C-alpha positions, 0 to 999 in steps of 0.5 A: 458371065461365068468363068465356065461360059468364058471358056466355052465361048473361047472354045467356040471362037478359037476352035482348034487354035485353043490349046488349053482353058482352065480356071486356076483360082476362082475368077481367073481364067487362063487360056493358051492358044496358037499365036494366029488366034491372038486377034480372035482372042482380043475380039472375043475378050474386048468387043464381043463380051465387053472386057477391058484391056489391062496389059500385055507382055512377053516372057522368056520361058527358057530353053528357046521358048517365048510367049506373049500374054494379054490380060483382060478384065470383065469388070461386071463379072469380076473375072480376069482372062489371061491369054498366053500365046507361044511364039517361035524363037526362030521367028518371034512374030505375032499379030499386033492388037493395036489397030483393034485396041489402041491401049495395047500399043506400048505393051507391044512395043515393049515386048518387041524392045525387051524380048525381040517379039515383033508385033506385026502390023503395029502402026508405030514400030519405033523403039519405046523402052531401050535407048537409041544406042542399044544394040539391035540384037540384044533383048534385055529380058532374054534369059541369056542377058545378065541383069547388070549387062552394059553393052557397047553403045551403037551410034548411027541408029537414032530413032526417027521423030514423028513427022508433024502435019504439013504447015505446023510448027513444033514446040517441045516441052521437056525432057526437063520442064518446071512443072514436071517432076520427072523427065519426059518430052512432049513434041506439040505440033502447032497451028498458031496457038492451037495444037493439032497433034503431038508425039510423046517420048519417055522412058528416060529413067528405066530402072530394070526392076522386073529383070532384077526380080527374076535375076537376083531377088527372092520372093520376099525381097521384091515387096521392098523393091516394088514399094519404090516403083513410085515415090508417092503410092509405093504401098499399092505396088507392094500390096499388089505384088504380095497379093499376086505372089500369095495367089501363085503360092496358094496362101491367103493373108490373115484377115487382120493383115488385110484390114491393115493393108486397106487402112494404109492404102486409104491413108496413102490415097488421102495424102496422094490426092492432097499432094496432087491438088497442091501441084495442080493448083501450082500449075495454074498459078494458085499457090495459096491452095498449094500451100494450104493443101500441103499444110493439111497433108503434113499431119498425115505424114507425121501420123504415118511415121508414128504408126508405120515407122516412116513418112512414106516408104513403110516396108510393111508388106511381106508375102503372106501378110504384114510386118507391122501392126496398127494396135488399138492404142494408136487408133485415138491418134489416127482418128484425131488426125483424120478429123482435123484433115476432114474438117480442113478438106471440107473447107477446101471443097466448099471454096473451090467451086466459087473460085472463078479464076480456077474454074475457068482454067479447068472447066471444058478443058482437056476433055476425055470422052468416054470413047477415048477413055475406053480406047486407051483403057484409062483408069482411076479418077481419069476414067471416073471423071469421064463417066466410066465406073471403073474401080478395082476396089469394087470390080475385083475386091481385095484386102478388106474392101469387101467388108469396107467398100468405097463409094465410087465417085463418078463425074460425066463431063470428062474435063480437068474440073471433073477429075478434080471433083472426083479426087476431092470426093475420094479424099473424103470417102477415104477418111470414112473408109479409114474409120470403118477399117479401124472400127471393124479390124479383127484380132488375129495373126499378121502373117501366114507363114510360107511352109514350102518352096513354091513350085515353078509354073504357078501363076497369079494376077492381081489389081490394086486401085492406086490414087492414080488408078488401077495397077496390075501385077502378074507373076509366074513362079520359077526356081531358086525362090524367085519369079520366072516373070514379074510384070508390073503395069502402073496406071500412068502407063495407060494415061500417057498413051492417051495424051495424043488423043487429048491435047489436039485443039487445046492451046499451049497454056492448057497443056501443063494442067491437062497433063497434070490432071492425069496425075502422071508418074513417069518413074512408074512407067520407066534415057538423056538427050542433048540438043546442040543449040547452034545446029539443032543436032540431038544426041542421046548419052549413055550412063557411062558417058554422063559419069565420065562427063561429070568426073571430067568437069567436077572431079572424081569426088563429085557427089554421084559421079560414080553412081 
């Protein structure tokens, strides 16, 4: 299907509700329609033409104008479809897509929390992002709310917990749990050892990056914030943002910059998969494999520091290209380290299938069926482990992936073991791709200079295949050399929504590794709750209260007490 055919189908399906349809850049279709047409739009882009839901978000356009947007991907046709739906600030309501597309659930709850746009008919109307003590009439992404606003806490509006099934008991995991690096809470509903349901609560560490970008950061400052969205795969976010900004600004990065981006992205994939494999082994008590994989990974981290200046947060990307070259003189060092890592990884790949204790913990456990994977729009190794051939490097080639394509690893079983195998195969393939990128890297400049201030109202959308799966960024240009709206959706944002469909029928012992098999990064998606042991009473603490408590207990000079 071509973009012209998509627009023709939209005119036929939406009729007079369609306000505009245009292909702003090749393969990117932007539709604007009346809000009453949102369900028809989702039916068209989803079930009718086989599109995959990516993300939804709200925007305050200023002067009392609000808008809801939903983005779909037609993977086989390499087309993005972005639907915009203006809503009234006096009555900001729009029909919920969640009954039709479960993958839209968090996106709709988020624009309700942050912009006050109500998704009518949403099956779970509880707060998602803002804490319980946040004022009900303050919406952080509205333009009139300052980025550093600290509202007074409102007591007595604690969010109701999801009711467990009759006859079941509740087992909480988190917010702080030994095998989870970041705070999140799963409430498991138990019938003996068998899980019959669950509830998830996260966003304890929401950082307001999108609000900061539109309030105080310039276009070329944002890549350095974007790289800190995730501590492991940050380069993918700076790349995704830069590509989105470049599209919106009407410029292209030079070919050499695209090859450097591809090389660093694949270097990041290898070290991330090795990190994940070690953590997964630790979760099931196989600490020998943890030590070995992290030992194998360490030369890659030293290599990154030698060629990029830092072990992890490189600061390489800028809008228009890259700041740092990978010169020919460094190639021999890179190839030597890759050969060492590949040789040791092949030994790991050969050893794992014969370890019966490990495979018993993984095979047939945590199965995600293709139907569940599609419903919740899971991505990356999680989707490919369930038989879905979804990979942004192939579906929407970017950087130099058209010249250095991946071999997409797909497994059909959908269990924890399948997701392990996908990552092992991807690790070896990324080493191959790194060699290819170095071999075919063209000469030329590193940056395309931006010669004029971007006009307001320009749009861009881009995806990048992170080690965990596809990330997507959307950008709407504004004035003062900064965006009017920047929306980020990390892969974990979709995966955590699917947990409710994965854990039923598991036993408690299988939950940590099943959750770990998704490679969750909670900071990518993102309050503190205390439980009184004697009474069971819970209370959410604000940032100011935690600072005051730390100073009261440890004194004003306690590290972090004033930060």
